[in-house]
C-alpha positions in Angstrom: 0.6 -50.1 -19.1 1.3 -46.3 -19.3 -1.3 -44.1 -17.6 -3.3 -42.3 -20.3 -4.1 -39.5 -17.9 -0.4 -38.8 -17.2 0.5 -35.2 -18.0 1.9 -34.4 -21.4 5.6 -33.8 -21.4 6.6 -30.1 -21.8 8.9 -30.9 -24.7 6.0 -32.4 -26.6 4.1 -29.1 -26.5 3.9 -27.4 -29.9 1.6 -25.0 -31.9 -0.4 -27.9 -33.3 -1.3 -29.1 -29.8 -1.9 -25.5 -28.8 -4.5 -25.2 -31.6 -6.0 -28.5 -30.5 -6.5 -27.1 -27.0 -8.0 -23.9 -28.4 -10.4 -26.0 -30.4 -11.5 -28.3 -27.6 -11.4 -26.2 -24.5 -13.0 -23.4 -26.5 -14.4 -22.9 -30.0 -11.0 -22.6 -31.8 -11.2 -18.8 -31.6 -9.5 -16.4 -31.8 -6.8 -18.0 -34.0 -4.1 -15.5 -32.9 -4.3 -17.2 -29.5 -2.4 -20.3 -30.9 1.0 -18.5 -30.9 0.4 -17.2 -27.4 -0.6 -20.6 -26.0 2.3 -22.4 -27.8 4.8 -20.1 -26.0 3.5 -21.2 -22.6 4.1 -24.5 -20.7 1.2 -27.0 -21.0 0.3 -26.4 -17.3 0.0 -22.6 -17.8 -1.8 -23.0 -21.1 -4.4 -25.2 -19.6 -4.7 -23.0 -16.6 -5.6 -20.0 -18.9 -8.8 -22.0 -19.8 -9.7 -23.8 -16.5 -9.0 -20.9 -14.1 -11.3 -18.6 -16.2 -12.8 -17.0 -13.1 -9.5 -15.2 -12.5 -10.0 -13.4 -15.8 -12.3 -10.4 -16.4 -14.9 -10.8 -19.1 -16.9 -8.4 -21.2 -20.1 -10.3 -20.2 -23.2 -8.0 -20.2 -26.7 -8.9 -19.3 -29.3 -8.8 -22.1 -31.6 -5.8 -22.0 -34.4 -7.1 -24.1 -36.0 -9.7 -21.9 -39.8 -9.3 -21.6 -41.0 -8.0 -18.2 -41.9 -10.7 -15.7 -45.5 -11.9 -16.1 -47.7 -10.3 -13.4 -50.7 -12.5 -13.0 -52.6 -10.1 -10.8 -52.1 -7.2 -13.2 -53.0 -9.5 -16.1 -56.3 -10.5 -14.4 -57.2 -6.9 -14.0 -56.3 -6.2 -17.7 -58.4 -9.0 -19.1 -61.4 -8.3 -16.9 -64.3 -7.3 -19.1 -62.6 -8.4 -22.4 -64.2 -10.8 -24.8 -62.8 -14.3 -25.2 -61.4 -13.3 -28.6 -59.7 -10.2 -27.2 -58.1 -12.4 -24.5 -56.8 -14.7 -27.1 -55.2 -11.8 -29.0 -53.5 -10.6 -25.8 -52.1 -14.1 -25.3 -50.9 -14.3 -28.9 -49.2 -10.9 -28.5 -47.4 -12.2 -25.4 -46.3 -15.4 -27.2 -45.0 -13.4 -30.2 -43.0 -11.1 -27.8 -41.5 -14.2 -26.1 -40.7 -15.8 -29.4 -38.9 -12.7 -30.7 -37.0 -12.4 -27.4 -35.8 -16.0 -27.7 -34.4 -15.2 -31.2 -32.6 -12.1 -29.8 -31.3 -14.3 -26.9 -29.9 -16.7 -29.5 -28.0 -13.9 -31.2 -26.8 -12.5 -27.9 -25.5 -16.0 -26.9 -23.7 -16.5 -30.2 -22.1 -13.1 -29.8 -21.0 -13.9 -26.3 -19.4 -17.2 -27.4 -17.7 -15.4 -30.3 -16.2 -12.6 -28.2 -15.8 -14.1 -24.7 -12.5 -13.9 -22.9 -13.5 -17.1 -21.0 -13.9 -19.7 -23.8 -14.0 -22.8 -21.5 -16.8 -21.2 -19.5 -18.7 -20.5 -22.7 -18.2 -24.0 -24.0 -19.2 -25.6 -20.7 -22.3 -23.5 -20.7 -23.2 -25.0 -24.1 -22.3 -28.5 -22.8 -24.6 -28.2 -19.8 -27.4 -26.8 -22.0 -27.3 -30.1 -23.9 -26.8 -32.2 -20.8 -29.7 -30.7 -18.7 -31.8 -30.2 -21.8 -34.9 -28.0 -21.8 -36.5 -26.4 -24.8 -38.2 -23.1 -25.5 -40.7 -25.0 -27.5 -42.3 -25.9 -24.1 -40.7 -23.4 -21.8 -41.9 -20.3 -23.6 -40.8 -17.7 -21.1 -37.5 -16.1 -22.3 -36.7 -15.1 -18.7 -37.0 -18.6 -17.5 -34.7 -19.8 -20.3 -32.3 -17.0 -19.5 -32.3 -17.9 -15.8 -31.3 -21.5 -16.6 -28.6 -20.3 -18.9 -27.2 -18.3 -16.0 -27.3 -21.4 -13.8 -25.2 -23.2 -16.4 -22.8 -20.3 -16.8 -22.3 -19.6 -13.1 -21.8 -23.2 -12.3 -20.0 -24.2 -15.4 -16.8 -25.5 -13.7 -18.0 -25.4 -10.1 -19.4 -28.1 -7.9 -21.6 -30.7 -9.8 -23.8 -31.4 -6.7 -24.7 -27.7 -6.4 -25.2 -27.5 -10.2 -27.7 -30.4 -10.1 -29.6 -28.7 -7.2 -29.8 -25.4 -9.0 -30.9 -27.0 -12.2 -33.7 -28.9 -10.5 -34.9 -25.8 -8.8 -34.9 -23.6 -11.9 -38.3 -22.6 -13.2 -37.4 -23.8 -16.7 -36.6 -27.4 -15.5 -39.6 -27.4 -13.1 -41.8 -26.6 -16.0 -40.1 -28.8 -18.7 -40.1 -32.0 -16.6 -43.4 -31.2 -14.8 -42.0 -31.3 -11.3 -44.1 -28.1 -10.6 -47.0 -30.6 -10.6 -45.3 -33.0 -8.2 -47.2 -33.3 -5.0 -47.9 -35.6 -2.1 -50.2 -38.5 -3.1 -49.8 -37.8 -6.8 -46.0 -37.9 -7.4 -44.7 -37.0 -10.9 -41.7 -39.1 -11.8 -40.3 -37.1 -14.8 -37.6 -35.2 -12.9 -36.6 -38.1 -10.7 -36.4 -40.4 -13.8 -34.3 -38.1 -16.0 -32.1 -37.1 -13.0 -31.0 -40.7 -12.7 -31.1 -41.8 -16.3 -29.7 -38.8 -18.2 -28.2 -36.3 -15.8 -26.3 -38.4 -13.2 -26.1 -42.2 -13.1 -27.1 -43.6 -16.5 -29.3 -46.6 -17.2 -28.8 -49.9 -15.3 -27.8 -48.2 -12.0 -31.2 -47.7 -10.5 -34.6 -49.4 -10.3 -38.1 -48.2 -11.0 -38.7 -48.2 -7.3 -35.7 -45.8 -6.9 -37.4 -43.4 -9.3 -40.8 -43.6 -7.5 -39.2 -43.0 -4.1 -37.1 -40.2 -5.4 -40.1 -38.6 -7.0 -41.7 -38.5 -3.5 -38.6 -36.7 -2.2 -39.1 -34.0 -4.8 -42.7 -33.3 -4.0 -43.3 -29.7 -3.2 -40.5 -28.4 -5.5 -42.5 -26.0 -7.6 -42.5 -22.4 -8.7 -44.4 -19.2 -8.5 -44.0 -17.4 -11.8 -40.3 -17.1 -12.4 -39.1 -18.1 -8.9 -38.6 -21.5 -7.2 -40.9 -22.1 -4.3 -41.0 -25.0 -1.8 -44.6 -25.9 -1.1 -44.4 -27.7 2.3 -48.0 -28.7 2.1 -47.4 -30.6 -1.1 -44.3 -32.4 0.2 -44.4 -36.0 1.2 -42.7 -36.2 4.6 -42.8 -40.0 4.8 -39.9 -42.4 4.8 -38.4 -43.2 1.4 -35.8 -45.8 0.2 -33.6 -44.4 -2.5 -30.7 -46.4 -3.9 -30.5 -48.5 -0.7 -30.7 -45.6 1.7 -33.7 -45.1 3.9 -35.0 -41.9 5.5 -37.6 -39.1 5.3 -35.6 -37.5 2.5 -36.4 -34.2 0.9 -35.3 -33.1 -2.6 -31.8 -31.8 -1.6 -31.1 -35.0 0.3 -32.2 -37.1 -2.7 -29.8 -35.1 -4.9 -27.0 -35.9 -2.4 -27.8 -39.6 -2.6 -27.8 -39.7 -6.4 -24.7 -37.6 -6.9 -22.7 -39.6 -4.3 -23.5 -42.9 -6.0 -20.3 -44.2 -7.6 -22.1 -44.6 -11.0 -22.5 -40.8 -11.2 -18.8 -40.0 -11.1 -18.2 -42.5 -13.9 -21.2 -41.3 -16.0 -20.2 -37.6 -15.7 -16.5 -38.3 -16.4 -17.3 -40.3 -19.5 -19.7 -37.7 -20.8 -17.2 -34.9 -20.3 -14.5 -36.9 -22.0 -16.7 -37.7 -25.0 -17.7 -34.0 -25.4 -14.2 -32.6 -25.2 -12.0 -35.5 -26.5 -13.4 -38.6 -28.2 -16.2 -41.3 -28.0 -15.8 -44.6 -26.3 -12.9 -43.7 -24.0 -10.7 -46.4 -22.5 -11.8 -47.8 -19.1 -8.6 -46.4 -17.5 -9.6 -42.9 -18.6 -13.1 -43.1 -17.2 -12.0 -44.7 -14.0 -9.2 -42.2 -13.5 -11.3 -39.2 -14.1 -14.1 -40.6 -11.9 -11.6 -41.0 -9.1 -10.4 -37.4 -9.5 -14.0 -36.3 -9.5 -14.9 -38.2 -6.3 -11.7 -37.2 -4.4 -12.4 -33.5 -5.3 -15.9 -33.9 -3.7 -17.5 -33.4 -7.2 -15.7 -30.2 -8.1 -15.3 -30.0 -11.9 -12.1 -28.1 -12.3 -9.8 -30.9 -11.2 -11.4 -33.2 -13.7 -11.1 -30.6 -16.5 -7.5 -29.9 -15.6 -6.5 -33.6 -15.6 -8.3 -34.1 -18.9 -6.7 -31.2 -20.8 -3.2 -32.0 -19.6 -3.4 -35.7 -20.2 -1.3 -37.6 -22.9 -4.5 -39.2 -24.1 -6.1 -35.8 -24.8 -3.1 -34.9 -27.0 -2.8 -38.3 -28.6 -3.3 -39.0 -32.4 -6.7 -40.6 -31.6 -7.9 -37.3 -30.2 -6.2 -34.5 -32.2 -8.0 -33.5 -35.4 -10.6 -36.3 -35.2 -13.7 -34.7 -33.7 -16.6 -33.6 -35.9 -17.3 -29.9 -35.2 -20.6 -29.1 -33.7 -22.7 -26.7 -35.7 -22.0 -24.0 -33.2 -18.3 -24.5 -33.4 -18.5 -24.7 -37.2 -20.4 -21.4 -37.5 -18.4 -19.5 -34.8 -15.1 -20.7 -36.4 -16.3 -19.4 -39.8 -17.3 -16.0 -38.4 -14.0 -15.6 -36.6 -11.7 -16.9 -39.4 -13.4 -14.6 -41.9 -13.5 -11.6 -39.6 -17.3 -11.4 -39.8 -18.9 -9.7 -36.8 -22.3 -10.8 -35.7 -24.7 -8.4 -37.3 -28.1 -8.5 -39.0 -27.1 -10.6 -42.0 -24.5 -12.8 -40.3 -26.9 -13.3 -37.4 -29.5 -14.5 -39.9 -26.9 -16.7 -41.5 -25.9 -18.2 -38.1 -29.4 -18.9 -36.8 -30.6 -20.6 -40.0 -27.4 -22.6 -40.5 -27.6 -23.8 -36.9 -31.2 -24.8 -37.3 -30.5 -26.6 -40.6 -27.6 -28.5 -39.0 -29.6 -29.5 -36.0 -28.3 -27.3 -33.2 -30.9 -24.6 -32.7 -29.9 -22.9 -29.4 -32.6 -23.1 -26.7 -34.3 -25.9 -28.7 -32.6 -29.2 -28.1 -34.5 -32.0 -29.8 -35.6 -33.7 -26.6 -34.6 -34.2 -22.9 -31.6 -36.2 -24.1 -30.2 -33.1 -25.7 -28.1 -33.2 -28.9 -26.4 -36.6 -29.6 -23.3 -34.9 -30.9 -20.1 -36.3 -32.5 -21.0 -38.6 -35.5 -24.7 -37.7 -35.3 -23.8 -34.2 -36.4 -23.3 -35.4 -40.0 -25.9 -37.3 -42.0 -27.3 -37.3 -45.5 -29.5 -34.3 -44.6 -26.7 -32.1 -43.1 -23.6 -32.9 -45.1 -24.3 -30.7 -48.1 -25.3 -27.8 -45.9 -22.2 -28.1 -43.8 -20.0 -28.1 -46.9 -21.8 -25.1 -48.3 -22.1 -23.1 -45.1 -19.1 -20.9 -45.9 -20.2 -20.5 -49.5 -23.6 -19.2 -48.3 -21.7 -16.7 -46.1 -19.0 -15.5 -48.5 -21.1 -15.5 -51.7 -24.1 -13.7 -50.3 -26.7 -16.4 -50.7 -29.9 -16.0 -48.7 -29.5 -18.7 -46.0 -33.3 -19.0 -45.8 -33.4 -20.3 -49.3 -30.4 -22.5 -49.0 -31.7 -23.9 -45.7 -34.9 -25.1 -47.3 -36.9 -21.9 -47.7 -38.9 -20.9 -50.8 -37.8 -17.3 -51.5 -39.1 -15.5 -54.6 -35.8 -16.0 -56.4 -35.7 -19.7 -55.6 -39.3 -20.1 -56.8 -38.7 -18.2 -60.0 -35.3 -19.5 -61.1 -34.7 -22.5 -58.9 -31.7 -20.7 -57.4 -31.3 -19.0 -54.0 -31.6 -15.2 -53.8 -28.5 -13.1 -53.5 -28.0 -10.8 -50.5 -25.2 -8.5 -49.5 -22.5 -10.8 -48.1 -21.3 -9.9 -44.7 -17.8 -11.2 -45.7 -15.7 -8.3 -47.1 -13.3 -10.4 -49.3 -10.8 -7.7 -50.3 -10.5 -6.3 -46.8 -9.9 -9.8 -45.5 -7.4 -10.5 -48.2 -5.6 -7.2 -47.4 -5.2 -8.3 -43.8 -4.5 -12.0 -44.4 -2.7 -12.2 -47.7 -0.7 -9.0 -47.6 2.8 -9.5 -49.0 2.1 -12.8 -50.7 4.3 -12.8 -53.8 2.4 -15.4 -55.6 -0.9 -17.2 -55.8 0.7 -20.3 -54.4 1.9 -18.4 -51.3 -1.5 -16.9 -50.8 -3.1 -20.4 -51.1 -0.7 -21.6 -48.4 -1.8 -18.8 -46.1 -5.5 -19.5 -46.6 -5.1 -23.2 -45.8 -3.0 -22.4 -42.8 -5.6 -20.0 -41.4 -8.6 -22.3 -42.0 -7.0 -25.8 -41.5 -3.8 -25.1 -39.5 -1.5 -26.8 -41.9 0.1 -26.6 -45.4 -1.8 -27.7 -48.4 -0.6 -30.7 -50.5 1.1 -29.9 -53.8 -2.1 -30.8 -55.7 -4.3 -28.7 -53.5 -1.9 -25.7 -53.8 -2.2 -25.9 -57.6 -6.0 -26.0 -57.6 -6.3 -23.2 -55.1 -3.7 -21.0 -56.8 -5.5 -21.4 -60.1 -8.7 -20.2 -58.4 -6.8 -17.2 -56.9 -5.5 -16.2 -60.3 -2.2 -16.5 -62.3 0.9 -14.5 -61.9 3.7 -14.1 -59.4 5.8 -11.4 -57.8 4.4 -8.0 -58.7 2.2 -9.6 -61.3 -0.1 -11.2 -58.8 -2.7 -9.6 -56.5 -5.9 -10.8 -54.9 -9.2 -10.5 -56.7 -12.5 -10.7 -55.0 -14.0 -13.6 -57.0 -10.9 -15.7 -56.4 -10.7 -15.0 -52.7 -14.4 -16.0 -52.2 -13.9 -19.2 -54.3 -10.8 -20.3 -52.4 -12.4 -19.7 -49.0 -15.4 -21.8 -50.1 -13.2 -24.5 -51.5 -11.1 -24.9 -48.4 -14.1 -24.8 -46.0 -15.9 -27.4 -48.0 -13.1 -29.9 -47.6 -13.8 -32.9 -45.3 -10.9 -31.9 -43.1 -12.6 -28.6 -42.3 -15.4 -30.5 -40.7 -13.0 -31.8 -38.0 -11.1 -30.2 -35.2 
């Protein structure tokens, strides 16, 4: 039987597969990268993504994070205040944190849209869903930002070190209550999710393993926004974790869990399902797990093997993954040349919330289910209308379920100034098109990466307007209509 992880043959490499790699190892943007990637060998093209740390990036730290909470100063500030006044101060702080999280969402979207390191950005999003915490409980914007930095810095590094850093992050310590884990009263939340969701998966450990691991993690706590090991709260007794016995601490417990063979298979499978397709063949999982183990849990060899493999470029994989809401929205903004600004930022946040991927707010500790779960009866219509909302200037708050004044009065969403400049876009993308049919071909190629069928071309050309040669030129209403038509196709939901 052929090895599904064997590298793709150089003569099989083409622009369609280059676009596929751009979609999966990044967010499918920017589109002009397709031609550049197609001109390279598969090995060099994959290296441009995987070896991202060799490339400079524009990455800038956010400058809007609230100042760290100073408990001593706050006690002095509230001294002598009434209970009502103290409540108002607390509410003001929570409003400040909530607004900062919204700014951080915009900042992150802009970073994903403009980064020169697309795989690092996509892995950061992957780990955010894998090691899920939510700002619904972790209200400190700084703590959420710190965990984001853990994901970004360790995106393609060593998995063992990533697990340690996540477990010691103030956000995870708070989210899974390990800050309350102390000798004599162990809290099992982190130990349980570490084994079930983050490393090994169900069926590979016992309840006793969880209880013993929880004892190893006693004393892992925080002071404000910093990790602190409280030696007095640590259980120094002998524990038995996954068949190994000793007076383990938290770092040693992480080693035991990560080194268990089930972890390599679990992580390999989850990476493949995120970047390729669901329910991978046993040969793929076993092969990637072997690469992972032999590399001492370094992630880059796994990613390189995956992106170069024949299975990754097979018909089962190419064009058959449902876009995540983030990928859908970023792809729209890029393809339509819409920068992230006030209106487009509002569009992005509300569409992502409506489609079920609200950044910094995964639904629970399991993160986002992904893949087929992205589309259901509640989200399908909004996905198909997302571009229409953007290009036609409809208030996304109304179309995402809000009750704006216009919606209440007329049963229709309010109109806002569209951030999509249709005629400027047409001037760049459709310049020189001698007929509506040629223009339709270009729109479909930009948005779908292929030629339209004869029937599709006829419908789209009719929307663009009649005439050919010098008798045809773009009109704003037609451009908006065609963009909406193409992006509402079922095929646009896939990558």
